[in-house]
C-alpha positions as semicolon CSV with decimal commas, in nm:
position;residue;x (nm);y (nm);z (nm)
1;M;4,527;-2,927;-0,537
2;L;4,815;-3,193;-0,529
3;E;5,033;-3,091;-0,843
4;P;5,338;-3,261;-1,047
5;R;5,617;-3,023;-0,956
6;N;6,000;-3,117;-0,814
7;H;6,040;-2,962;-0,477
8;W;6,363;-2,944;-0,510
9;A;6,375;-2,749;-0,807
10;D;6,188;-2,502;-0,600
11;T;6,439;-2,465;-0,315
12;S;6,768;-2,512;-0,424
13;E;6,982;-2,257;-0,323
14;E;7,272;-2,388;-0,570
15;V;7,192;-2,238;-0,944
16;F;7,339;-2,334;-1,218
17;T;7,282;-2,266;-1,579
18;A;7,510;-2,331;-1,904
19;H;7,445;-2,291;-2,271
20;A;7,353;-2,531;-2,557
21;L;7,653;-2,664;-2,756
22;D;7,685;-2,472;-3,065
23;D;8,027;-2,516;-3,195
24;H;8,281;-2,805;-3,283
25;I;8,530;-2,799;-3,012
26;S;8,797;-3,144;-2,884
27;A;8,859;-3,195;-2,528
28;D;9,099;-3,478;-2,366
29;I;8,789;-3,636;-2,228
30;I;8,397;-3,657;-2,313
31;I;8,127;-3,695;-2,059
32;V;7,772;-3,758;-2,125
33;G;7,535;-3,677;-1,834
34;G;7,522;-3,436;-1,575
35;G;7,401;-3,624;-1,258
36;F;7,605;-3,736;-0,949
37;T;7,834;-3,935;-1,120
38;G;7,960;-3,713;-1,444
39;C;7,943;-3,393;-1,238
40;S;8,167;-3,584;-1,019
41;A;8,396;-3,691;-1,266
42;A;8,429;-3,397;-1,431
43;L;8,543;-3,236;-1,121
44;E;8,783;-3,457;-1,083
45;V;8,924;-3,466;-1,404
46;A;8,908;-3,051;-1,425
47;K;9,108;-3,041;-1,128
48;S;9,390;-3,223;-1,225
49;G;9,414;-2,974;-1,513
50;V;9,307;-3,229;-1,821
51;K;9,067;-3,071;-2,064
52;V;8,690;-3,207;-2,026
53;V;8,392;-3,152;-2,181
54;L;8,064;-3,275;-1,988
55;I;7,719;-3,264;-2,227
56;E;7,363;-3,276;-2,039
57;A;7,042;-3,312;-2,297
58;H;6,845;-3,105;-2,027
59;G;6,954;-2,922;-1,745
60;I;7,198;-3,084;-1,458
61;G;7,049;-3,296;-1,218
62;H;6,739;-3,327;-1,462
63;G;6,750;-3,724;-1,409
64;G;6,747;-3,944;-1,149
65;S;6,973;-3,742;-0,940
66;G;6,834;-3,440;-0,914
67;R;6,475;-3,644;-0,840
68;N;6,655;-3,813;-0,547
69;V;6,536;-3,893;-0,207
70;G;6,891;-3,711;-0,069
71;L;7,003;-3,991;0,149
72;V;7,337;-4,003;0,191
73;N;7,466;-4,357;0,270
74;A;7,736;-4,601;0,325
75;G;7,728;-4,929;0,098
76;L;7,464;-5,056;-0,133
77;W;7,125;-5,196;-0,116
78;L;7,272;-5,508;-0,074
79;P;7,456;-5,644;0,314
80;P;7,801;-5,659;0,296
81;D;7,791;-6,048;0,286
82;D;7,595;-6,043;-0,011
83;I;7,838;-5,840;-0,197
84;V;8,095;-6,075;-0,086
85;S;7,952;-6,324;-0,242
86;R;7,791;-6,210;-0,555
87;I;8,139;-6,080;-0,675
88;G;8,395;-6,230;-0,441
89;K;8,587;-6,178;-0,192
90;A;8,857;-5,960;-0,287
91;D;8,653;-5,793;-0,535
92;G;8,379;-5,756;-0,278
93;E;8,589;-5,605;0,003
94;R;8,739;-5,349;-0,161
95;L;8,392;-5,230;-0,312
96;I;8,229;-5,264;0,025
97;T;8,558;-5,072;0,213
98;S;8,524;-4,774;-0,084
99;L;8,114;-4,738;-0,056
100;S;8,177;-4,732;0,329
101;R;8,357;-4,408;0,273
102;A;8,135;-4,295;0,060
103;P;7,943;-4,039;0,256
104;K;8,269;-3,897;0,403
105;D;8,366;-3,821;0,077
106;V;8,038;-3,650;-0,045
107;F;8,031;-3,412;0,270
108;D;8,414;-3,350;0,182
109;L;8,277;-3,216;-0,108
110;I;8,028;-3,049;-0,035
111;N;8,256;-2,873;0,225
112;N;8,560;-2,811;0,032
113;Y;8,341;-2,653;-0,215
114;Q;8,112;-2,452;-0,047
115;I;7,814;-2,641;-0,200
116;Q;7,481;-2,494;0,001
117;C;7,253;-2,814;0,004
118;N;7,113;-2,823;0,329
119;A;7,399;-3,100;0,430
120;V;7,315;-3,290;0,765
121;Q;7,530;-3,576;0,862
122;N;7,338;-3,711;1,171
123;G;7,322;-4,068;1,012
124;T;6,973;-4,220;0,839
125;V;6,787;-4,469;0,940
126;H;6,608;-4,809;0,815
127;C;6,337;-4,925;0,955
128;A;6,179;-5,220;0,940
129;H;5,844;-5,282;0,827
130;S;5,799;-5,654;1,019
131;A;5,926;-5,888;1,222
132;S;6,100;-6,008;0,920
133;G;6,213;-5,716;0,838
134;F;6,393;-5,675;1,173
135;E;6,535;-5,983;1,165
136;D;6,683;-5,899;0,819
137;L;6,800;-5,589;1,024
138;I;6,956;-5,786;1,303
139;Q;7,188;-5,961;1,004
140;R;7,245;-5,638;0,824
141;H;7,377;-5,459;1,216
142;S;7,573;-5,791;1,271
143;Q;7,744;-5,739;0,920
144;W;7,860;-5,390;0,957
145;K;7,966;-5,428;1,332
146;A;8,222;-5,710;1,236
147;L;8,338;-5,423;1,003
148;G;8,388;-5,166;1,259
149;A;8,102;-4,914;1,115
150;P;7,937;-4,698;1,380
151;V;7,581;-4,845;1,304
152;D;7,316;-4,922;1,649
153;L;7,039;-5,166;1,604
154;L;6,715;-4,999;1,797
155;G;6,445;-5,147;1,934
156;A;6,094;-5,082;1,843
157;Q;6,029;-4,795;2,142
158;E;6,373;-4,668;2,024
159;T;6,273;-4,655;1,669
160;Q;5,934;-4,482;1,823
161;N;6,094;-4,193;1,991
162;L;6,337;-4,149;1,719
163;I;6,082;-4,121;1,420
164;G;5,754;-4,082;1,560
165;T;5,554;-4,347;1,460
166;R;5,406;-4,714;1,611
167;L;5,452;-4,853;1,263
168;Y;5,830;-5,008;1,289
169;Y;5,944;-5,333;1,462
170;G;6,263;-5,135;1,499
171;A;6,583;-5,013;1,290
172;L;6,923;-4,979;1,191
173;W;7,099;-4,620;1,250
174;D;7,430;-4,593;1,044
175;H;7,604;-4,261;1,214
176;R;7,799;-4,205;0,845
177;A;7,522;-4,104;0,652
178;G;7,338;-3,826;0,644
179;T;7,110;-3,625;0,442
180;I;7,106;-3,332;0,167
181;Q;6,932;-3,128;-0,088
182;P;7,046;-3,345;-0,382
183;L;6,941;-3,147;-0,675
184;A;7,129;-2,866;-0,520
185;Y;7,452;-3,080;-0,465
186;C;7,434;-3,185;-0,826
187;R;7,434;-2,842;-0,911
188;G;7,691;-2,725;-0,653
189;L;7,936;-3,030;-0,788
190;A;7,875;-2,880;-1,182
191;R;7,951;-2,494;-1,058
192;A;8,245;-2,665;-0,895
193;A;8,373;-2,790;-1,208
194;V;8,340;-2,526;-1,411
195;A;8,542;-2,295;-1,139
196;Q;8,810;-2,586;-1,243
197;G;8,795;-2,567;-1,588
198;A;8,608;-2,812;-1,678
199;K;8,338;-2,744;-1,995
200;V;7,912;-2,771;-1,936
201;F;7,710;-2,751;-2,161
202;E;7,348;-2,832;-2,131
203;H;7,019;-2,867;-2,317
204;S;7,234;-3,038;-2,594
205;P;7,118;-3,408;-2,604
206;V;7,369;-3,634;-2,786
207;L;7,246;-3,759;-3,095
208;S;7,562;-3,958;-3,214
209;V;7,871;-4,085;-3,126
210;K;8,101;-4,194;-3,380
211;K;8,454;-4,296;-3,413
212;N;8,680;-4,064;-3,614
213;Q;9,013;-4,208;-3,648
214;A;9,156;-4,195;-3,305
215;L;8,917;-3,969;-3,157
216;W;8,537;-3,994;-3,014
217;Q;8,295;-3,752;-3,183
218;A;7,969;-3,661;-3,025
219;V;7,746;-3,496;-3,226
220;T;7,473;-3,271;-3,059
221;Q;7,185;-3,086;-3,314
222;H;7,444;-2,761;-3,307
223;G;7,796;-2,877;-3,238
224;S;7,987;-3,164;-3,147
225;V;8,298;-3,272;-2,967
226;N;8,606;-3,494;-3,011
227;A;8,809;-3,669;-2,750
228;P;9,039;-3,964;-2,730
229;K;8,797;-4,066;-2,459
230;I;8,425;-4,079;-2,358
231;L;8,265;-4,189;-2,043
232;F;7,851;-4,252;-2,039
233;C;7,693;-4,133;-1,743
234;T;7,291;-4,130;-1,821
235;N;7,236;-4,494;-1,571
236;A;6,875;-4,508;-1,628
237;Y;6,817;-4,171;-1,840
238;Q;7,031;-4,337;-2,207
239;D;6,936;-4,198;-2,475
240;N;6,963;-4,408;-2,838
241;I;7,296;-4,221;-2,934
242;H;7,466;-4,472;-3,164
243;Q;7,452;-4,776;-3,291
244;E;7,612;-5,076;-3,066
245;P;7,341;-5,201;-2,817
246;R;7,436;-5,020;-2,432
247;A;7,363;-5,174;-2,115
248;K;6,983;-5,247;-2,044
249;T;6,875;-5,271;-1,686
250;T;6,556;-5,314;-1,490
251;I;6,414;-4,950;-1,440
252;V;6,205;-4,902;-1,114
253;N;6,008;-4,576;-1,093
254;Y;6,005;-4,395;-0,758
255;F;5,783;-4,096;-0,680
256;Q;5,772;-3,853;-0,420
257;A;5,547;-3,607;-0,241
258;V;5,587;-3,289;-0,011
259;T;5,324;-3,180;0,226
260;D;5,233;-2,821;0,324
261;T;5,438;-2,637;0,580
262;I;5,433;-2,816;0,909
263;S;5,407;-2,603;1,257
264;D;5,634;-2,643;1,498
265;D;5,455;-2,814;1,739
266;Q;5,333;-3,086;1,508
267;W;5,714;-3,152;1,409
268;V;5,779;-3,183;1,823
269;N;5,782;-3,613;1,827
270;I;5,827;-3,617;1,417
271;L;6,176;-3,706;1,315
272;V;6,331;-3,547;1,629
273;Q;6,660;-3,544;1,511
274;G;6,588;-3,490;1,140
275;Q;6,747;-3,812;0,984
276;G;6,607;-3,936;0,683
277;C;6,457;-4,293;0,676
278;W;6,337;-4,599;0,477
279;D;6,173;-4,882;0,535
280;T;6,257;-5,304;0,482
281;A;5,945;-5,337;0,252
282;S;6,007;-5,495;-0,098
283;I;5,765;-5,222;-0,203
284;M;6,013;-4,943;-0,055
285;T;5,875;-4,606;0,147
286;S;6,109;-4,289;0,271
287;L;6,065;-4,071;0,478
288;R;6,222;-3,710;0,523
289;K;6,238;-3,355;0,650
290;S;6,272;-3,059;0,445
291;V;6,456;-2,776;0,536
292;D;6,121;-2,546;0,475
293;K;5,958;-2,785;0,766
294;R;5,749;-3,013;0,542
295;L;5,795;-3,406;0,505
296;I;5,853;-3,588;0,218
297;L;5,704;-3,915;0,190
298;G;5,855;-4,139;-0,110
299;A;5,771;-4,498;-0,274
300;M;5,773;-4,687;-0,556
301;G;5,620;-4,664;-0,883
302;A;5,516;-4,428;-1,138
303;P;5,222;-4,134;-1,051
304;V;5,109;-4,071;-1,412
305;G;4,768;-4,272;-1,604
306;L;4,602;-4,502;-1,347
307;G;4,903;-4,508;-1,132
308;R;4,866;-4,151;-1,061
309;S;4,554;-4,249;-0,826
310;L;4,660;-4,520;-0,716
311;H;4,999;-4,384;-0,592
312;L;4,889;-4,069;-0,493
313;N;4,593;-4,188;-0,278
314;W;4,807;-4,431;-0,122
315;A;5,040;-4,153;-0,015
316;K;4,732;-3,952;0,163
317;R;4,656;-4,279;0,365
318;K;5,019;-4,379;0,456
319;L;5,093;-4,004;0,592
320;K;4,786;-4,048;0,806
321;S;4,884;-4,383;0,904
322;L;5,225;-4,320;0,996
323;F;5,143;-3,990;1,227
324;P;4,763;-3,949;1,299
325;L;4,807;-3,599;1,470
326;L;4,903;-3,486;1,097
327;V;4,547;-3,526;0,975
328;D;4,509;-3,143;0,908
329;V;4,837;-3,144;0,654
330;S;4,788;-3,174;0,314
331;L;5,028;-3,306;0,000
332;E;5,125;-3,049;-0,218
333;A;5,304;-3,123;-0,520
334;F;5,481;-3,510;-0,634
335;W;5,758;-3,585;-0,854
336;F;5,918;-3,885;-0,958
337;G;6,197;-4,047;-1,112
338;E;6,401;-4,338;-1,316
339;I;6,616;-4,581;-1,083
340;A;6,835;-4,888;-1,302
341;I;6,898;-5,160;-1,101
342;S;7,109;-5,407;-1,295
343;N;7,134;-5,802;-1,241
344;D;7,284;-5,845;-0,943
345;Y;7,162;-5,503;-0,787
346;I;7,539;-5,407;-0,804
347;P;7,651;-5,110;-1,008
348;K;7,864;-5,147;-1,296
349;I;8,184;-5,001;-1,479
350;Q;8,157;-5,141;-1,835
351;S;8,357;-5,106;-2,109
352;L;8,255;-5,047;-2,453
353;G;8,555;-5,067;-2,622
354;A;8,820;-4,876;-2,752
355;Q;8,810;-4,579;-2,453
356;R;8,459;-4,592;-2,418
357;Y;8,278;-4,659;-2,105
358;E;7,992;-4,641;-1,887
359;I;7,882;-4,661;-1,523
360;F;7,527;-4,768;-1,452
361;G;7,334;-4,940;-1,201
362;F;7,264;-4,803;-0,883
363;S;6,983;-4,953;-0,735
364;G;6,848;-4,627;-0,590
365;R;7,194;-4,587;-0,451
366;G;7,315;-4,302;-0,674
367;I;7,494;-4,022;-0,382
368;G;7,711;-4,232;-0,243
369;P;7,822;-4,460;-0,537
370;G;7,770;-4,224;-0,824
371;T;7,993;-4,000;-0,646
372;V;8,273;-4,226;-0,573
373;L;8,266;-4,449;-0,869
374;G;8,263;-4,105;-1,056
375;T;8,569;-3,970;-0,900
376;A;8,746;-4,287;-0,935
377;M;8,662;-4,355;-1,308
378;A;8,836;-4,025;-1,365
379;K;9,125;-4,109;-1,223
380;Y;9,140;-4,437;-1,432
381;L;9,097;-4,243;-1,743
382;M;9,360;-3,951;-1,680
383;T;9,635;-4,269;-1,562
384;E;9,479;-4,580;-1,687
385;D;9,540;-4,739;-1,347
386;E;9,268;-4,974;-1,208
387;A;9,408;-4,943;-0,879
388;Y;9,164;-4,655;-0,838
389;L;8,846;-4,843;-0,909
390;P;8,672;-4,956;-0,664
391;M;8,570;-5,254;-0,908
392;P;8,695;-5,437;-1,165
393;I;8,589;-5,292;-1,529
394;T;8,305;-5,551;-1,705
395;K;8,336;-5,625;-2,117
396;E;7,966;-5,795;-2,107
397;Y;7,660;-5,731;-1,899
398;S;7,333;-5,873;-1,977
399;D;6,983;-5,883;-1,828
400;R;6,708;-6,076;-2,036
401;S;6,433;-6,058;-1,807
402;R;6,471;-5,637;-1,758
403;A;6,153;-5,607;-1,977
404;G;5,992;-5,806;-1,718
405;K;6,167;-5,726;-1,374
406;T;6,062;-5,350;-1,508
407;L;5,669;-5,464;-1,551
408;F;5,683;-5,665;-1,198
409;F;5,771;-5,381;-1,008
410;E;5,512;-5,098;-1,154
411;T;5,250;-5,410;-1,094
412;A;5,340;-5,479;-0,751
413;S;5,357;-5,137;-0,634
414;R;5,021;-5,085;-0,758
415;A;4,904;-5,355;-0,649
416;F;5,057;-5,271;-0,260
417;H;4,935;-4,916;-0,297
418;F;4,605;-5,045;-0,347
419;V;4,569;-5,269;-0,057
420;K;4,767;-5,082;0,178
421;R;4,762;-4,800;0,380
């Protein structure tokens, strides 16, 4: 029976546990949120010898980080030219350059701290679901090649040979990228941060944040932390933890379903080199292998209420449509998480005033940009040197249409999955 269960939690080689905050302590920097961004920031601060406390409301990786597809991509969802057109040439080129190196930064951390997360850096594949989708990939290929990126444009037959399905019109293969077990990566970052001296507390939701003279005080049920600086890294999983409004974004749900174990004979022509992939459809689909020989199929949508049968029945049909030879393979479990999308699809570092900041809006690119921005923001908090940041700090952010866009994405995904294979 197809049941709700996060396969990443079942298969993580990294184990991390920490007790709840039950004391009143002080630090130099408080970080709220134990995902990729928060854990990367805590690690960077701790290894510099600065006193840092990370507070997580649930367990490390509980939110979008531990529910991620696990594709370590370079750049953003937007192609390079669109980034420049939206934030300007100087800022755009700085951000593109920084995020182009994001896969290397991630895999370097994995190697340096021996994080056991099934890391494979053999690229990811962006697949054209239609002729217009392939035209989009042609433009992306041209833009990345102009920047010297190691990307290849594949035709329909080459794509079929690599992925094992006839449904795609072509693909863009980015050799910088790769795949990881995302929850294990997040836990490994937390483990490394603690080893460097960070204090990490789980199951400690922040109930309020208030200014106490020159210090910020984050209050939990059984304790508190005082520090002159505080960084929120909760992204889509924001809690109402202080009175002033924080940035609100469009929320897109993304679910994944994992198959039973697939035999070696059946794997022969499917994802033959093991790359993770996703397509160009507005209601996106992703595919990847797991280390325990299962196929993981993902798509936009929340499999709850009426959406549960709509999305999961589509996933069963889609699996057979992509790979007819898997007719006897069943889906075993599913899980989902939330993606925060900013108003221009570019992540934000926002100042909330008086040494209080937040990072948000990765639009489904949490691993690379989350790691890069978390690390960079840690350096900035310790030095106040903006040269460390890959993008400027914004002081005002709003998206008045976010509620409508959130509803649109879920409604569109349900309609798409009702009629499509």
